[in-house]
N, CA, C and O atoms as a Tripos MOL2 file, in Angstrom:
@<TRIPOS>MOLECULE
protein
  220   219    55     0     0
PROTEIN
NO_CHARGES

@<TRIPOS>ATOM
      1 N          12.2160    5.4320    0.5560 N.3       1 MET1
      2 CA         11.3340    4.2870    1.0890 C.3       1 MET1
      3 C          11.3230    3.7170   -0.1490 C.2       1 MET1
      4 O          11.2390    4.5810   -1.0210 O.2       1 MET1
      5 N          11.3760    2.5680   -0.5840 N.am      2 LYS2
      6 CA         10.7120    1.9570   -1.6180 C.3       2 LYS2
      7 C          10.2260    0.5240   -1.5400 C.2       2 LYS2
      8 O          10.8880   -0.2630   -0.8640 O.2       2 LYS2
      9 N           9.2000    0.1320   -2.1280 N.am      3 PHE3
     10 CA          8.5710   -1.1910   -2.0100 C.3       3 PHE3
     11 C           7.8750   -1.3600   -3.1690 C.2       3 PHE3
     12 O           7.4180   -0.4790   -3.8970 O.2       3 PHE3
     13 N           7.7930   -3.1370   -3.3650 N.am      4 THR4
     14 CA          7.3060   -3.3980   -4.3340 C.3       4 THR4
     15 C           5.9350   -4.3610   -3.8960 C.2       4 THR4
     16 O           5.9640   -5.1380   -2.9420 O.2       4 THR4
     17 N           4.4960   -4.1140   -4.9550 N.am      5 LEU5
     18 CA          3.6090   -4.6110   -4.4440 C.3       5 LEU5
     19 C           3.4940   -6.0360   -5.4670 C.2       5 LEU5
     20 O           3.8070   -5.7870   -6.6310 O.2       5 LEU5
     21 N           3.0950   -7.4710   -5.2040 N.am      6 TYR6
     22 CA          3.2100   -8.0090   -5.8920 C.3       6 TYR6
     23 C           1.8470   -8.4600   -6.3210 C.2       6 TYR6
     24 O           1.0990   -8.3740   -5.3470 O.2       6 TYR6
     25 N           1.2710   -8.8680   -7.2900 N.am      7 TYR7
     26 CA          0.0970   -9.8960   -7.4290 C.3       7 TYR7
     27 C           0.2880  -11.1170   -7.7200 C.2       7 TYR7
     28 O           1.4720  -11.4470   -7.6490 O.2       7 TYR7
     29 N          -0.5690  -12.0740   -8.0820 N.am      8 ARG8
     30 CA         -0.1600  -13.4800   -8.9150 C.3       8 ARG8
     31 C          -1.4100  -13.7790   -8.9860 C.2       8 ARG8
     32 O          -2.2090  -14.0360   -8.0850 O.2       8 ARG8
     33 N          -1.5640  -13.7230  -10.3250 N.am      9 GLY9
     34 CA         -2.9850  -14.1020  -10.3910 C.3       9 GLY9
     35 C          -3.4950  -13.6180  -11.9190 C.2       9 GLY9
     36 O          -2.5240  -13.0580  -12.4290 O.2       9 GLY9
     37 N          -4.4730  -13.6100  -12.7240 N.am     10 GLN10
     38 CA         -5.1770  -13.4240  -13.5340 C.3      10 GLN10
     39 C          -5.4520  -11.5010  -13.6370 C.2      10 GLN10
     40 O          -6.2450  -11.0030  -12.8380 O.2      10 GLN10
     41 N          -4.5320  -10.3560  -14.9410 N.am     11 LEU11
     42 CA         -5.0150   -9.3830  -14.7310 C.3      11 LEU11
     43 C          -6.0940   -8.9410  -16.2330 C.2      11 LEU11
     44 O          -5.7750   -8.3730  -17.2770 O.2      11 LEU11
     45 N          -7.5310   -9.5250  -15.7350 N.am     12 PRO12
     46 CA         -8.7430   -9.6800  -17.0700 C.3      12 PRO12
     47 C          -8.6430   -7.8870  -17.2590 C.2      12 PRO12
     48 O          -8.9590   -7.0240  -16.4400 O.2      12 PRO12
     49 N          -8.0320   -7.7190  -18.7770 N.am     13 PRO13
     50 CA         -8.3380   -6.2960  -19.4750 C.3      13 PRO13
     51 C          -9.6490   -4.9750  -18.6130 C.2      13 PRO13
     52 O          -9.6150   -3.9490  -17.9330 O.2      13 PRO13
     53 N         -10.6730   -5.9320  -19.2570 N.am     14 ASN14
     54 CA        -11.8810   -5.2220  -18.6930 C.3      14 ASN14
     55 C         -12.5390   -5.9940  -17.4280 C.2      14 ASN14
     56 O         -13.6370   -6.5430  -17.5220 O.2      14 ASN14
     57 N         -11.7480   -5.9870  -16.1990 N.am     15 ALA15
     58 CA        -12.3950   -7.1070  -15.2830 C.3      15 ALA15
     59 C         -13.4790   -6.3650  -14.2570 C.2      15 ALA15
     60 O         -13.2310   -5.3280  -13.6420 O.2      15 ALA15
     61 N         -14.6250   -7.0420  -14.2030 N.am     16 GLY16
     62 CA        -15.9350   -6.4780  -13.3210 C.3      16 GLY16
     63 C         -15.4310   -6.2340  -11.6400 C.2      16 GLY16
     64 O         -14.3500   -6.4130  -11.0780 O.2      16 GLY16
     65 N         -16.2440   -5.9350  -11.3490 N.am     17 PRO17
     66 CA        -16.1550   -5.3970   -9.6530 C.3      17 PRO17
     67 C         -15.0610   -6.4910   -8.9170 C.2      17 PRO17
     68 O         -14.0000   -6.1660   -8.3850 O.2      17 PRO17
     69 N         -15.6150   -7.8860   -9.0350 N.am     18 ASP18
     70 CA        -15.4050   -8.9360   -8.0950 C.3      18 ASP18
     71 C         -14.2220   -9.2010   -8.1050 C.2      18 ASP18
     72 O         -13.5950   -9.6690   -7.1550 O.2      18 ASP18
     73 N         -13.6790   -8.8550   -9.4730 N.am     19 ALA19
     74 CA        -11.9890   -9.1710   -9.8310 C.3      19 ALA19
     75 C         -11.1070   -8.4270   -9.2090 C.2      19 ALA19
     76 O         -10.0210   -8.7470   -8.7260 O.2      19 ALA19
     77 N         -11.9380   -6.8510   -9.2740 N.am     20 LYS20
     78 CA        -11.0740   -5.8010   -8.9200 C.3      20 LYS20
     79 C         -10.9370   -5.8240   -7.4060 C.2      20 LYS20
     80 O          -9.9990   -5.3160   -6.7920 O.2      20 LYS20
     81 N         -11.8070   -6.3660   -6.9530 N.am     21 ARG21
     82 CA        -11.8080   -6.2620   -5.2050 C.3      21 ARG21
     83 C         -11.0700   -7.1360   -5.0110 C.2      21 ARG21
     84 O         -10.2270   -6.8870   -4.1490 O.2      21 ARG21
     85 N         -11.0050   -8.4290   -5.6190 N.am     22 ALA22
     86 CA        -10.1110   -9.3420   -5.2200 C.3      22 ALA22
     87 C          -8.5610   -9.0560   -5.2920 C.2      22 ALA22
     88 O          -7.7720   -9.5230   -4.4700 O.2      22 ALA22
     89 N          -8.0850   -8.0100   -6.6540 N.am     23 ILE23
     90 CA         -7.1010   -7.5380   -6.5310 C.3      23 ILE23
     91 C          -6.5920   -6.3680   -5.1320 C.2      23 ILE23
     92 O          -5.7570   -6.5370   -4.2440 O.2      23 ILE23
     93 N          -7.3000   -5.4520   -5.3610 N.am     24 ARG24
     94 CA         -7.4750   -4.2140   -4.2170 C.3      24 ARG24
     95 C          -7.0370   -5.1310   -2.9540 C.2      24 ARG24
     96 O          -6.0460   -4.8980   -2.2620 O.2      24 ARG24
     97 N          -8.0300   -6.3300   -2.7450 N.am     25 ASN25
     98 CA         -7.6110   -7.1390   -1.1670 C.3      25 ASN25
     99 C          -6.0710   -7.4180   -1.1390 C.2      25 ASN25
    100 O          -5.2670   -6.7540   -0.4840 O.2      25 ASN25
    101 N          -5.8350   -8.2440   -1.7540 N.am     26 GLU26
    102 CA         -4.4640   -8.5830   -2.0120 C.3      26 GLU26
    103 C          -3.3080   -7.6030   -1.7880 C.2      26 GLU26
    104 O          -2.3770   -7.7880   -1.0040 O.2      26 GLU26
    105 N          -3.4560   -6.7190   -2.4420 N.am     27 LEU27
    106 CA         -2.8930   -5.1820   -2.5790 C.3      27 LEU27
    107 C          -2.7930   -4.5980   -1.0030 C.2      27 LEU27
    108 O          -1.7220   -4.4360   -0.4190 O.2      27 LEU27
    109 N          -3.8600   -4.3700   -0.5400 N.am     28 MET28
    110 CA         -4.3990   -3.8820    0.5490 C.3      28 MET28
    111 C          -3.1070   -4.9190    1.9460 C.2      28 MET28
    112 O          -2.1810   -4.3700    2.5420 O.2      28 MET28
    113 N          -3.4840   -6.3430    2.0810 N.am     29 LEU29
    114 CA         -2.9150   -6.7310    3.0610 C.3      29 LEU29
    115 C          -1.2550   -6.5110    2.4780 C.2      29 LEU29
    116 O          -0.5480   -6.4710    3.4850 O.2      29 LEU29
    117 N          -0.7940   -6.4280    1.8030 N.am     30 GLN30
    118 CA          0.3120   -5.6840    1.5860 C.3      30 GLN30
    119 C           1.1670   -4.4620    1.9390 C.2      30 GLN30
    120 O           2.3080   -4.4050    2.3980 O.2      30 GLN30
    121 N           0.2730   -3.4700    1.5870 N.am     31 LEU31
    122 CA          0.1910   -2.1690    2.1170 C.3      31 LEU31
    123 C           0.2770   -2.2140    3.7750 C.2      31 LEU31
    124 O           1.1140   -1.5200    4.3510 O.2      31 LEU31
    125 N          -0.5720   -3.0100    4.4570 N.am     32 ARG32
    126 CA         -0.5970   -3.0530    5.8080 C.3      32 ARG32
    127 C           0.7780   -3.6530    6.3790 C.2      32 ARG32
    128 O           1.1280   -3.5540    7.5550 O.2      32 ARG32
    129 N           1.2550   -4.0740    5.7050 N.am     33 ASP33
    130 CA          2.3400   -4.5950    6.5080 C.3      33 ASP33
    131 C           3.5980   -3.7590    6.0100 C.2      33 ASP33
    132 O           4.6230   -3.8030    6.6900 O.2      33 ASP33
    133 N           3.5600   -3.1070    5.0140 N.am     34 VAL34
    134 CA          4.4030   -1.7360    4.7790 C.3      34 VAL34
    135 C           4.1080   -0.3900    5.9660 C.2      34 VAL34
    136 O           4.9320    0.0760    6.7520 O.2      34 VAL34
    137 N           2.7840   -0.0140    5.7940 N.am     35 TRP35
    138 CA          2.6270    0.9400    7.0070 C.3      35 TRP35
    139 C           2.8860    0.6630    8.2580 C.2      35 TRP35
    140 O           2.6590    1.5070    9.1250 O.2      35 TRP35
    141 N           3.5210   -0.8430    8.6340 N.am     36 LYS36
    142 CA          3.7690   -0.4220   10.0630 C.3      36 LYS36
    143 C           5.4280   -0.2540   10.1670 C.2      36 LYS36
    144 O           6.0340   -0.3910   11.2290 O.2      36 LYS36
    145 N           5.9840    0.0250    9.0500 N.am     37 HIS37
    146 CA          7.5810    0.6430    9.0890 C.3      37 HIS37
    147 C           7.9430    2.0440    9.5980 C.2      37 HIS37
    148 O           7.0370    2.7920    9.9670 O.2      37 HIS37
    149 N           8.6410    2.2570    9.6190 N.am     38 GLN38
    150 CA          9.1200    3.6950    9.5080 C.3      38 GLN38
    151 C           9.0470    4.2630    7.9860 C.2      38 GLN38
    152 O           9.2070    3.4460    7.0800 O.2      38 GLN38
    153 N           8.8780    5.2470    7.7550 N.am     39 PRO39
    154 CA          8.1470    6.4070    8.3960 C.3      39 PRO39
    155 C           6.5130    6.4010    8.3950 C.2      39 PRO39
    156 O           5.8090    7.3160    8.8230 O.2      39 PRO39
    157 N           6.2090    5.5770    8.0100 N.am     40 LEU40
    158 CA          4.8080    5.4730    7.5630 C.3      40 LEU40
    159 C           4.3520    4.8870    8.8420 C.2      40 LEU40
    160 O           3.1510    4.6500    8.7160 O.2      40 LEU40
    161 N           4.7800    4.5390   10.0430 N.am     41 ASP41
    162 CA          4.1670    4.3040   11.3380 C.3      41 ASP41
    163 C           3.6780    5.0540   12.2290 C.2      41 ASP41
    164 O           2.9990    4.8460   13.2350 O.2      41 ASP41
    165 N           4.2480    6.2580   11.5760 N.am     42 LYS42
    166 CA          3.9470    7.2130   12.7010 C.3      42 LYS42
    167 C           2.4550    8.2780   11.8600 C.2      42 LYS42
    168 O           2.5900    8.4760   10.6530 O.2      42 LYS42
    169 N           1.5340    8.7020   12.3550 N.am     43 LYS43
    170 CA          0.3740    8.9890   11.7360 C.3      43 LYS43
    171 C           0.8190   10.3360   11.2660 C.2      43 LYS43
    172 O           0.2250   10.7880   10.2870 O.2      43 LYS43
    173 N           2.0680   11.2720   11.9780 N.am     44 ASN44
    174 CA          2.4570   12.3890   11.9330 C.3      44 ASN44
    175 C           2.8950   12.9090   10.3360 C.2      44 ASN44
    176 O           3.0110   14.0920   10.0180 O.2      44 ASN44
    177 N           3.0850   11.8550    9.5150 N.am     45 TRP45
    178 CA          3.5820   12.1950    8.1110 C.3      45 TRP45
    179 C           2.4830   12.8510    7.6490 C.2      45 TRP45
    180 O           2.8270   13.6040    6.7380 O.2      45 TRP45
    181 N           1.2210   12.9070    7.8860 N.am     46 LEU46
    182 CA          0.3050   13.6660    7.5400 C.3      46 LEU46
    183 C           0.1580   15.0890    7.5130 C.2      46 LEU46
    184 O          -0.5420   15.7080    6.7110 O.2      46 LEU46
    185 N           0.6280   15.4180    8.1320 N.am     47 ASP47
    186 CA          0.8650   16.8260    8.7300 C.3      47 ASP47
    187 C           1.6550   17.3180    7.4200 C.2      47 ASP47
    188 O           2.6220   16.7470    6.9160 O.2      47 ASP47
    189 N           0.9200   18.7230    6.8900 N.am     48 PRO48
    190 CA          2.3200   19.1610    6.0360 C.3      48 PRO48
    191 C           2.8620   19.8830    6.3840 C.2      48 PRO48
    192 O           3.1330   20.7920    5.5990 O.2      48 PRO48
    193 N           3.3720   19.9550    7.7760 N.am     49 GLU49
    194 CA          4.4290   20.8440    8.2420 C.3      49 GLU49
    195 C           5.2830   19.6080    8.7990 C.2      49 GLU49
    196 O           6.0500   19.7960    9.7430 O.2      49 GLU49
    197 N           5.1820   18.6550    8.3560 N.am     50 TYR50
    198 CA          5.9630   17.5860    9.1980 C.3      50 TYR50
    199 C           7.1270   17.0380    8.0910 C.2      50 TYR50
    200 O           6.9280   16.6160    6.9520 O.2      50 TYR50
    201 N           8.2670   17.1740    8.7360 N.am     51 GLU51
    202 CA          9.7510   16.7520    7.9160 C.3      51 GLU51
    203 C          10.1280   15.5120    8.5320 C.2      51 GLU51
    204 O          10.1260   15.4620    9.7620 O.2      51 GLU51
    205 N          10.4890   14.3910    7.7850 N.am     52 TYR52
    206 CA         10.9120   13.2870    8.3360 C.3      52 TYR52
    207 C          12.4780   13.4080    8.4300 C.2      52 TYR52
    208 O          13.2790   13.7340    7.5540 O.2      52 TYR52
    209 N          12.6520   13.1100    9.5350 N.am     53 THR53
    210 CA         14.1440   13.0730    9.3800 C.3      53 THR53
    211 C          15.0070   11.7270    9.9860 C.2      53 THR53
    212 O          14.6060   11.5680   11.1390 O.2      53 THR53
    213 N          15.9150   10.8180    9.6940 N.am     54 GLN54
    214 CA         16.2350    9.8730    9.5020 C.3      54 GLN54
    215 C          16.9100    9.5440   10.6520 C.2      54 GLN54
    216 O          18.0470   10.0020   10.7680 O.2      54 GLN54
    217 N          16.4230    8.7870   11.6110 N.am     55 GLN55
    218 CA         17.0350    8.5540   12.7500 C.3      55 GLN55
    219 C          18.3300    7.6490   12.7540 C.2      55 GLN55
    220 O          18.9190    7.4190   13.8110 O.2      55 GLN55
@<TRIPOS>BOND
     1     1     2 1
     2     2     3 1
     3     3     4 2
     4     3     5 am
     5     5     6 1
     6     6     7 1
     7     7     8 2
     8     7     9 am
     9     9    10 1
    10    10    11 1
    11    11    12 2
    12    11    13 am
    13    13    14 1
    14    14    15 1
    15    15    16 2
    16    15    17 am
    17    17    18 1
    18    18    19 1
    19    19    20 2
    20    19    21 am
    21    21    22 1
    22    22    23 1
    23    23    24 2
    24    23    25 am
    25    25    26 1
    26    26    27 1
    27    27    28 2
    28    27    29 am
    29    29    30 1
    30    30    31 1
    31    31    32 2
    32    31    33 am
    33    33    34 1
    34    34    35 1
    35    35    36 2
    36    35    37 am
    37    37    38 1
    38    38    39 1
    39    39    40 2
    40    39    41 am
    41    41    42 1
    42    42    43 1
    43    43    44 2
    44    43    45 am
    45    45    46 1
    46    46    47 1
    47    47    48 2
    48    47    49 am
    49    49    50 1
    50    50    51 1
    51    51    52 2
    52    51    53 am
    53    53    54 1
    54    54    55 1
    55    55    56 2
    56    55    57 am
    57    57    58 1
    58    58    59 1
    59    59    60 2
    60    59    61 am
    61    61    62 1
    62    62    63 1
    63    63    64 2
    64    63    65 am
    65    65    66 1
    66    66    67 1
    67    67    68 2
    68    67    69 am
    69    69    70 1
    70    70    71 1
    71    71    72 2
    72    71    73 am
    73    73    74 1
    74    74    75 1
    75    75    76 2
    76    75    77 am
    77    77    78 1
    78    78    79 1
    79    79    80 2
    80    79    81 am
    81    81    82 1
    82    82    83 1
    83    83    84 2
    84    83    85 am
    85    85    86 1
    86    86    87 1
    87    87    88 2
    88    87    89 am
    89    89    90 1
    90    90    91 1
    91    91    92 2
    92    91    93 am
    93    93    94 1
    94    94    95 1
    95    95    96 2
    96    95    97 am
    97    97    98 1
    98    98    99 1
    99    99   100 2
   100    99   101 am
   101   101   102 1
   102   102   103 1
   103   103   104 2
   104   103   105 am
   105   105   106 1
   106   106   107 1
   107   107   108 2
   108   107   109 am
   109   109   110 1
   110   110   111 1
   111   111   112 2
   112   111   113 am
   113   113   114 1
   114   114   115 1
   115   115   116 2
   116   115   117 am
   117   117   118 1
   118   118   119 1
   119   119   120 2
   120   119   121 am
   121   121   122 1
   122   122   123 1
   123   123   124 2
   124   123   125 am
   125   125   126 1
   126   126   127 1
   127   127   128 2
   128   127   129 am
   129   129   130 1
   130   130   131 1
   131   131   132 2
   132   131   133 am
   133   133   134 1
   134   134   135 1
   135   135   136 2
   136   135   137 am
   137   137   138 1
   138   138   139 1
   139   139   140 2
   140   139   141 am
   141   141   142 1
   142   142   143 1
   143   143   144 2
   144   143   145 am
   145   145   146 1
   146   146   147 1
   147   147   148 2
   148   147   149 am
   149   149   150 1
   150   150   151 1
   151   151   152 2
   152   151   153 am
   153   153   154 1
   154   154   155 1
   155   155   156 2
   156   155   157 am
   157   157   158 1
   158   158   159 1
   159   159   160 2
   160   159   161 am
   161   161   162 1
   162   162   163 1
   163   163   164 2
   164   163   165 am
   165   165   166 1
   166   166   167 1
   167   167   168 2
   168   167   169 am
   169   169   170 1
   170   170   171 1
   171   171   172 2
   172   171   173 am
   173   173   174 1
   174   174   175 1
   175   175   176 2
   176   175   177 am
   177   177   178 1
   178   178   179 1
   179   179   180 2
   180   179   181 am
   181   181   182 1
   182   182   183 1
   183   183   184 2
   184   183   185 am
   185   185   186 1
   186   186   187 1
   187   187   188 2
   188   187   189 am
   189   189   190 1
   190   190   191 1
   191   191   192 2
   192   191   193 am
   193   193   194 1
   194   194   195 1
   195   195   196 2
   196   195   197 am
   197   197   198 1
   198   198   199 1
   199   199   200 2
   200   199   201 am
   201   201   202 1
   202   202   203 1
   203   203   204 2
   204   203   205 am
   205   205   206 1
   206   206   207 1
   207   207   208 2
   208   207   209 am
   209   209   210 1
   210   210   211 1
   211   211   212 2
   212   211   213 am
   213   213   214 1
   214   214   215 1
   215   215   216 2
   216   215   217 am
   217   217   218 1
   218   218   219 1
   219   219   220 2
@<TRIPOS>SUBSTRUCTURE
     1 MET1         2 RESIDUE 1 A MET
     2 LYS2         6 RESIDUE 1 A LYS
     3 PHE3        10 RESIDUE 1 A PHE
     4 THR4        14 RESIDUE 1 A THR
     5 LEU5        18 RESIDUE 1 A LEU
     6 TYR6        22 RESIDUE 1 A TYR
     7 TYR7        26 RESIDUE 1 A TYR
     8 ARG8        30 RESIDUE 1 A ARG
     9 GLY9        34 RESIDUE 1 A GLY
    10 GLN10       38 RESIDUE 1 A GLN
    11 LEU11       42 RESIDUE 1 A LEU
    12 PRO12       46 RESIDUE 1 A PRO
    13 PRO13       50 RESIDUE 1 A PRO
    14 ASN14       54 RESIDUE 1 A ASN
    15 ALA15       58 RESIDUE 1 A ALA
    16 GLY16       62 RESIDUE 1 A GLY
    17 PRO17       66 RESIDUE 1 A PRO
    18 ASP18       70 RESIDUE 1 A ASP
    19 ALA19       74 RESIDUE 1 A ALA
    20 LYS20       78 RESIDUE 1 A LYS
    21 ARG21       82 RESIDUE 1 A ARG
    22 ALA22       86 RESIDUE 1 A ALA
    23 ILE23       90 RESIDUE 1 A ILE
    24 ARG24       94 RESIDUE 1 A ARG
    25 ASN25       98 RESIDUE 1 A ASN
    26 GLU26      102 RESIDUE 1 A GLU
    27 LEU27      106 RESIDUE 1 A LEU
    28 MET28      110 RESIDUE 1 A MET
    29 LEU29      114 RESIDUE 1 A LEU
    30 GLN30      118 RESIDUE 1 A GLN
    31 LEU31      122 RESIDUE 1 A LEU
    32 ARG32      126 RESIDUE 1 A ARG
    33 ASP33      130 RESIDUE 1 A ASP
    34 VAL34      134 RESIDUE 1 A VAL
    35 TRP35      138 RESIDUE 1 A TRP
    36 LYS36      142 RESIDUE 1 A LYS
    37 HIS37      146 RESIDUE 1 A HIS
    38 GLN38      150 RESIDUE 1 A GLN
    39 PRO39      154 RESIDUE 1 A PRO
    40 LEU40      158 RESIDUE 1 A LEU
    41 ASP41      162 RESIDUE 1 A ASP
    42 LYS42      166 RESIDUE 1 A LYS
    43 LYS43      170 RESIDUE 1 A LYS
    44 ASN44      174 RESIDUE 1 A ASN
    45 TRP45      178 RESIDUE 1 A TRP
    46 LEU46      182 RESIDUE 1 A LEU
    47 ASP47      186 RESIDUE 1 A ASP
    48 PRO48      190 RESIDUE 1 A PRO
    49 GLU49      194 RESIDUE 1 A GLU
    50 TYR50      198 RESIDUE 1 A TYR
    51 GLU51      202 RESIDUE 1 A GLU
    52 TYR52      206 RESIDUE 1 A TYR
    53 THR53      210 RESIDUE 1 A THR
    54 GLN54      214 RESIDUE 1 A GLN
    55 GLN55      218 RESIDUE 1 A GLN
């Protein structure tokens, strides 16, 4: 699985906590969408014994 996260806005080199939080929140919305798709929608991928097989 490949995916790209996008952020449009300023990326200050020495950003404070508020700027970092805004970037994280923007990326989190995208990650939540990615986690709705296989194989990440299955909780058992966290198990070290789990092997993903494409169906």
